N, C-alpha and C positions, 0 to 999 in steps of 0.2 A: 463382458464383466471385468477384464483386465484393465480397461480405461477408467472404470470407477475405482478400482483398487489403486491405481497409480495416482489418480487424482486426489483421493483421501490420503494417500501416504504424503504427497506433497503437503497437504494441508495439516499434517500430524505434527509439523514442526511448529512450535509457538510463534517464532518470529515471522514465519511466513504466513501464518493464520492471522496475526496481528496486521501485516501489511495488506493482505487481501481485504480484511475487515475494513481498514482505513479506505481503501480503494472503493469498496462497495458502499460503504456508509456515507462517504463524501460525494458520491455521484458526479464526479468530475475527474479529469485527468489530473495526476499528481506528478510533480517532478521529483526526481530522484533525491535531490537535497531536501525538499519539504518533508519526505518520508524519513530521511535520516534524522532531521530535526526533531520530528514528532516522536520518533522511537528512541532516539539517543544512541543508536547503533553506528558502527563504523560504516562509511560508505561502500567499502569493498563488500561487506557482509550483505547490506541491503541490495547492492547490484547482484550478487550471487542468488539472493533469494528471488529477486525479481525474474532473473533468467530461468530459475526452476518454474516459476508460477506461469511465466510465458511459454514454457516448453510443455507444460500441462495443459495449456489452452485456456487458462483462467483469465489472463489478462493479455493486453497487447500494448506494444510500445510504439511511440512515435518521437522521432527526434526533430527538434525545433532550435536551429543554431546549436549552441553549446549545451542546451538542456534536453533531457530525455523524459517525456511525459508517459505515464502508465494509465491505463483505464480498464475497465471490465471488458472481456471479450463478448461479443454479441452471440447469442444462441440460447436455446432453451435449456441445455444441460447446465451452463454457467449461471444462467438465470435461476434455475432450480436450486443449485448449490448456495447462490447468493441469498435467495429467499429463506432457505433451511437455516443459514447462519444467522441471519437477521433475527429469526425467531428463537434459535437455540442459545444465542450468547446474550446474557442480560446486558443492558446499556452500561452498568457500572463496570463491567468487566475491563473494558478498554477506555474508561472514562478519561484517565490521565493522557493517554495517548491521542485521543480525539480533542481534547482540550488544547495539548501541545500543537496539534495540526491546525486546530481554528485559529489559534494565535499566529502561526507561521503563515498562514494563508492571507493574513492581514497585510503582509508585506508585498503581496503581488501589485504589479501596475498592469492595468488593462487586462486582467485575468491571466497574467503570466508571470512566472517566477522571474525575479530579477536579481536575487540574492543568492550567492553560493552559501551552502551549509553554515549554520550559526551555532551548532552544538557544541557545548563545553565538554570537558572531559568527563563529567559525571552525569551526562545526559541533561536533556532540557534545553530550552532556548536562552541564549545569554540575554 
């Protein structure tokens, strides 16, 4: 029971929920700088949230050169949480973030991130 309490405690933070939602909705690994640009949050905050999501077993990370990519952890528990969130959260809830991410993903080359964060001071992509 404690594992479920801990898991939902991690997701109770709006920024972590937004990050996890982007990762499950996108259905591909995302680079830290892509998440930063999609959400308009400072890199250090995104990294902290990613660490907590990883510790909760919701996501897993992979380093490729200077970039770190994060995707959904395999397993029934995480799959169940992802399905629940997909049903519970209406598409317009994170529409802005998803649009920012979609725009940011167009900068990839050969399916990889090649640009470091482009978020301006007020959020959003320059």
